[in-house]
Backbone as CSV, one residue per row, in Angstrom:
resi,resn,N_x,N_y,N_z,CA_x,CA_y,CA_z,C_x,C_y,C_z
1,MET,45.727,93.468,96.029,45.394,92.174,95.532,45.911,92.240,93.975
2,PHE,46.627,91.804,93.804,46.498,91.727,92.328,47.618,90.629,91.386
3,ASP,47.109,90.637,90.381,47.206,89.535,89.312,48.333,89.019,89.769
4,ALA,49.442,87.519,89.111,50.339,87.926,88.732,50.771,86.871,88.167
5,PRO,52.231,87.588,86.744,52.631,85.643,85.574,52.784,84.226,86.649
6,ILE,52.114,83.236,86.335,52.127,82.464,87.119,53.204,80.725,86.469
7,GLU,52.918,81.401,85.002,53.342,79.887,84.219,53.085,80.866,82.517
8,LEU,54.019,80.701,81.515,54.746,81.015,80.877,54.459,79.427,79.342
9,THR,52.718,79.106,78.616,52.829,77.771,78.386,53.824,77.498,77.082
10,ARG,54.034,76.715,76.869,54.356,75.968,74.962,54.381,76.675,73.914
11,SER,52.465,77.205,74.437,52.366,78.380,72.832,52.370,79.498,73.568
12,GLY,53.130,80.127,74.470,53.577,80.791,74.752,52.649,82.740,75.662
13,ARG,51.964,81.533,76.118,50.612,82.349,76.432,51.035,82.368,77.710
14,ILE,50.150,83.636,78.865,50.883,83.776,80.054,49.738,83.319,80.890
15,ASP,49.297,82.515,81.502,48.685,82.707,82.973,49.211,83.534,84.357
16,TYR,47.805,83.996,84.395,47.968,85.165,85.731,47.285,83.866,87.168
17,ALA,47.957,84.881,88.413,46.897,84.219,89.713,46.651,85.322,90.624
18,SER,45.609,85.273,90.909,45.213,86.631,92.620,45.967,86.778,93.079
19,CYS,47.129,87.778,93.046,47.916,87.185,94.969,47.562,88.524,95.569
20,THR,48.542,88.676,96.932,48.742,88.953,97.312,49.416,88.886,98.840
21,ALA,49.726,90.179,98.660,51.572,90.938,98.521,51.917,91.986,99.986
22,GLY,52.097,91.521,101.472,51.845,92.991,102.371,52.802,93.695,101.918
23,LEU,53.131,94.858,102.353,53.873,95.593,102.150,54.464,95.999,103.478
24,THR,54.245,95.834,104.455,54.773,95.808,105.246,55.705,95.101,105.609
25,PRO,57.083,95.313,106.085,58.765,94.666,106.111,58.729,94.314,107.696
26,SER,59.000,93.104,107.837,59.065,92.442,109.400,60.268,93.068,109.898
27,GLY,61.207,93.315,109.397,62.147,93.952,109.878,63.610,94.750,110.203
28,ARG,64.154,95.194,110.606,64.552,96.533,110.339,65.805,97.155,109.752
29,GLU,66.201,96.718,108.508,68.221,96.522,108.122,68.540,97.242,108.668
30,LEU,69.976,97.509,109.198,70.778,98.710,109.363,72.561,98.158,108.170
31,ASP,72.545,99.389,108.203,73.711,98.521,107.251,75.491,99.327,107.639
32,PHE,75.621,98.886,108.161,77.167,99.727,108.702,78.724,99.267,107.185
33,GLU,79.237,100.811,107.322,80.114,100.314,106.743,81.723,100.655,107.153
34,ALA,82.905,100.084,106.603,84.220,101.170,107.267,85.141,100.623,106.188
35,ALA,85.644,102.183,105.604,87.040,101.874,104.415,87.842,101.900,104.803
36,TRP,89.320,102.136,104.382,90.752,102.590,104.725,91.293,102.512,103.745
37,MET,92.182,103.338,103.750,93.386,103.825,102.584,94.728,104.069,102.435
38,ALA,95.530,103.373,102.052,96.663,104.026,102.347,97.440,103.241,101.074
39,PRO,98.766,104.845,101.053,100.165,105.126,100.057,100.444,103.582,100.713
40,ILE,101.513,103.249,99.656,101.976,101.985,99.486,102.833,102.933,98.483
41,GLY,103.061,103.744,98.065,104.420,104.226,97.045,103.618,105.304,96.789
42,GLU,104.835,106.150,95.496,103.858,107.306,95.646,103.005,107.445,93.935
43,LEU,102.559,106.698,93.822,101.464,106.455,92.317,100.492,105.064,93.170
44,THR,101.390,104.009,94.089,99.673,103.720,94.280,99.458,103.485,95.300
45,THR,98.317,102.718,96.170,97.332,102.981,97.186,96.500,101.790,97.507
46,LEU,96.297,101.296,98.183,96.032,99.902,99.080,94.650,100.112,99.963
47,GLU,93.394,99.988,99.733,92.469,100.105,99.590,91.743,98.916,100.269
48,ALA,90.935,98.875,101.304,89.508,97.817,102.067,88.262,98.572,102.533
49,ALA,87.960,98.164,102.419,86.230,98.343,102.956,85.033,96.839,103.431
50,ILE,84.502,96.932,104.998,84.376,95.331,105.282,82.437,96.518,105.002
51,ALA,82.320,95.238,105.640,80.196,96.316,105.300,79.622,95.018,105.814
52,LEU,78.702,95.490,107.039,78.233,94.433,107.895,76.597,94.979,107.146
53,ALA,75.179,94.240,107.211,73.651,94.116,106.964,73.493,93.760,108.291
54,THR,72.590,93.971,109.150,71.532,92.761,109.662,70.075,93.113,109.192
55,GLU,69.159,92.356,109.792,68.288,91.712,109.214,67.895,91.976,107.371
56,PRO,68.872,91.745,106.615,68.563,92.611,105.380,68.102,92.082,104.625
57,ASN,67.739,92.735,103.741,65.878,92.742,103.091,65.375,93.134,103.427
58,HIS,65.087,93.233,105.129,64.086,93.973,106.732,63.346,92.738,106.653
59,VAL,63.910,91.344,106.274,63.114,90.135,106.673,63.709,90.372,108.304
60,ALA,63.213,89.819,109.344,62.626,89.639,110.573,63.279,88.590,110.899
61,GLY,65.010,87.840,111.656,65.337,87.504,111.526,66.066,86.292,110.711
62,ALA,66.200,87.556,109.699,67.321,87.240,108.437,69.089,86.671,109.450
63,GLU,70.157,86.446,109.221,71.192,85.629,109.652,71.508,87.034,108.647
64,SER,72.690,88.362,109.743,72.586,89.231,109.137,73.495,88.484,107.336
65,GLU,74.821,89.721,107.390,75.918,90.080,105.882,76.634,90.045,105.333
66,ALA,77.536,89.716,105.169,78.995,90.406,105.117,79.573,90.877,103.826
67,ALA,80.026,91.425,103.814,80.930,91.676,102.056,82.696,92.497,102.665
68,LEU,84.222,92.110,102.289,84.997,92.564,102.503,85.648,92.801,101.189
69,CYS,86.152,94.187,101.276,86.776,94.219,99.590,88.241,95.003,99.861
70,LEU,88.347,94.288,98.526,89.838,94.963,98.680,91.304,95.320,97.333
71,SER,91.469,95.791,97.447,91.552,97.111,95.872,93.005,97.629,96.728
72,LEU,94.124,97.180,95.935,95.066,98.176,94.795,95.027,98.927,93.511
73,ARG,95.360,100.204,93.619,95.457,100.648,93.069,96.517,101.501,92.393
74,HIS,96.654,101.692,91.226,97.821,102.612,90.923,97.602,103.498,89.743
75,VAL,97.782,104.590,89.507,97.689,106.006,88.662,98.745,105.221,87.600
76,TRP,98.295,105.410,86.702,99.695,105.135,84.255,100.284,106.076,84.529
77,GLN,101.262,106.878,84.329,101.683,107.635,83.926,101.950,107.945,82.567
78,CYS,101.125,108.681,81.620,101.585,108.754,80.386,102.394,109.302,79.987
79,GLU,103.119,109.638,79.722,104.360,110.411,79.048,103.780,111.324,77.997
80,ALA,103.287,110.352,77.127,103.143,111.344,75.903,101.526,111.783,75.940
81,SER,100.766,112.341,76.794,99.814,112.675,76.516,99.715,113.783,77.494
82,GLY,100.013,113.560,78.478,101.787,115.214,79.600,99.895,115.174,79.714
83,ALA,98.798,114.715,80.181,97.790,114.998,80.808,98.794,115.422,82.926
84,SER,97.162,116.110,83.310,97.922,116.523,84.633,96.645,115.956,85.858
85,ASP,95.487,115.191,85.507,94.743,114.334,85.897,94.695,113.001,86.442
86,PRO,96.055,112.580,87.901,96.050,111.884,87.794,95.086,111.094,88.352
87,SER,93.579,110.970,87.944,92.176,110.063,88.210,92.411,109.730,87.077
88,ALA,92.179,110.209,86.417,91.921,110.000,85.313,92.935,108.886,84.049
89,ARG,93.547,108.336,85.129,94.644,107.172,84.967,94.396,106.185,85.625
90,SER,93.757,106.529,87.006,94.103,105.587,87.412,92.993,104.160,87.069
91,ALA,93.395,102.976,87.913,92.274,102.266,87.802,93.675,100.394,88.972
92,PRO,92.113,100.171,88.680,91.824,99.218,90.825,93.092,98.293,89.682
93,LEU,93.674,97.444,90.564,94.849,96.526,89.796,94.427,94.993,89.684
94,LEU,93.249,95.143,91.374,92.918,94.032,92.390,91.219,94.350,92.658
95,VAL,90.293,93.939,92.673,89.645,94.052,93.957,88.808,93.106,94.236
96,LEU,89.096,92.027,95.505,88.683,90.957,96.186,87.034,91.554,96.237
97,PRO,85.766,90.952,95.802,84.603,90.903,96.811,84.322,89.961,97.327
């Protein structure tokens, strides 16, 4: 049992109420993810990832959630810097959550 804030009055006072919260989850969340990457040029890659969560937030009977991410990544050539590490200059061109 603990006291939880339930209201903020106009005068700025915070009202509390005693609450009981169980810490045992009702379900078991399982997460699955797959990723793929392919070069589509000397300096460009296409990346994709998909994720699935069953019983999200460990709530029994909760509807599964999925996400799809797409990324187009290009390494920008910087002639003046002469940097040899291309990862320092790469950035995603497009990311779709």
